[in-house]
C-alpha positions as CSV (number, residue, x, y, z in Angstrom):
1,M,16.4,-13.8,7.4
2,V,17.0,-13.3,3.7
3,V,18.0,-9.8,2.5
4,A,17.9,-9.1,-1.3
5,V,19.3,-6.2,-3.1
6,V,16.8,-5.1,-5.6
7,S,17.7,-2.9,-8.6
8,S,15.6,0.2,-9.2
9,L,14.2,-1.4,-12.4
10,A,13.1,-4.5,-10.5
11,L,11.5,-2.3,-7.9
12,R,9.6,-0.3,-10.6
13,K,8.4,-3.6,-12.1
14,F,7.3,-4.8,-8.7
15,L,5.3,-1.7,-8.1
16,E,3.7,-2.0,-11.5
17,V,2.7,-5.6,-10.8
18,S,1.4,-5.0,-7.3
19,T,-1.0,-2.2,-8.1
20,V,-4.0,-2.6,-5.8
21,S,-7.6,-2.1,-7.0
22,V,-9.3,1.0,-5.6
23,K,-12.4,-1.1,-4.8
24,D,-10.3,-3.2,-2.4
25,M,-8.9,-0.3,-0.4
26,P,-10.6,2.0,2.1
27,R,-11.8,5.5,1.0
28,Y,-10.7,8.0,3.6
29,R,-12.1,11.4,4.5
30,C,-11.0,13.9,7.0
31,E,-13.9,15.3,9.0
32,N,-11.7,18.2,10.2
33,C,-10.9,19.8,6.9
34,G,-12.8,17.8,4.3
35,N,-9.8,16.3,2.5
36,K,-10.6,13.2,0.5
37,T,-7.4,12.8,-1.6
38,R,-4.2,13.0,0.4
39,F,-3.3,10.8,3.4
40,D,-0.2,9.3,5.0
41,V,-1.0,5.6,5.7
42,V,1.2,3.5,7.9
43,A,0.5,-0.2,7.3
44,T,2.1,-3.5,7.9
45,E,1.9,-6.0,5.1
46,K,2.6,-9.7,4.8
47,S,2.9,-10.9,1.2
48,K,3.9,-13.9,-0.8
49,S,5.9,-13.3,-3.9
50,F,7.7,-15.2,-6.7
51,Y,11.3,-14.1,-6.9
52,H,12.9,-14.6,-10.4
53,Y,16.7,-14.0,-10.7
54,N,18.1,-13.9,-14.2
55,L,21.6,-15.3,-15.0
56,A,23.2,-11.9,-14.3
57,G,21.7,-12.0,-10.8
58,E,19.1,-9.3,-11.3
59,L,15.9,-9.8,-9.4
60,T,12.4,-9.5,-10.8
61,I,9.5,-9.9,-8.4
62,E,6.4,-11.5,-10.0
63,N,3.0,-12.7,-8.8
64,S,3.0,-10.8,-5.5
65,E,0.0,-11.6,-3.3
66,V,-0.9,-9.6,-0.2
67,E,-1.9,-12.0,2.5
68,V,-2.3,-9.6,5.4
69,F,-2.7,-5.8,5.3
70,D,-3.1,-4.0,8.6
71,V,-3.5,-0.3,8.7
72,E,-1.7,1.1,11.8
73,S,-2.5,4.9,11.4
74,V,-3.9,7.3,8.8
75,T,-2.9,11.0,8.9
76,C,-4.5,13.8,6.9
77,R,-1.9,15.5,4.7
78,W,-3.8,18.8,4.7
79,C,-4.3,19.4,8.4
80,G,-2.2,16.8,10.1
81,S,-5.1,15.2,12.0
82,T,-5.1,11.6,12.9
83,K,-8.3,11.6,15.1
84,T,-10.8,12.9,12.5
85,V,-10.0,10.6,9.5
86,V,-12.8,8.2,8.8
87,D,-13.2,5.3,6.4
88,E,-16.1,6.3,4.1
89,S,-16.2,2.9,2.4
90,E,-17.6,1.4,5.6
91,S,-20.6,3.7,5.7
92,V,-21.3,3.1,2.0
93,S,-21.2,-0.7,2.3
94,N,-23.6,-0.8,5.3
């Protein structure tokens, strides 16, 4: 197992590089309270990334590709419900 210490600057760069397109992600809605904007999503991700260390030993993560993305649970931030959150993007695509 390899553990890397990542500086906050490298982490910010990684987050900028790994922005996911909205069209690739589910669109959630809570049937209990009507929320469409705030959810806690617990997910497991397997990704492949290019790690680039400069001569000072600072890490920059580039070309990150998500290979597997499994959503374990979705909780509504407004009412706390986990049972009434639905994926609206499935009904739109069908």
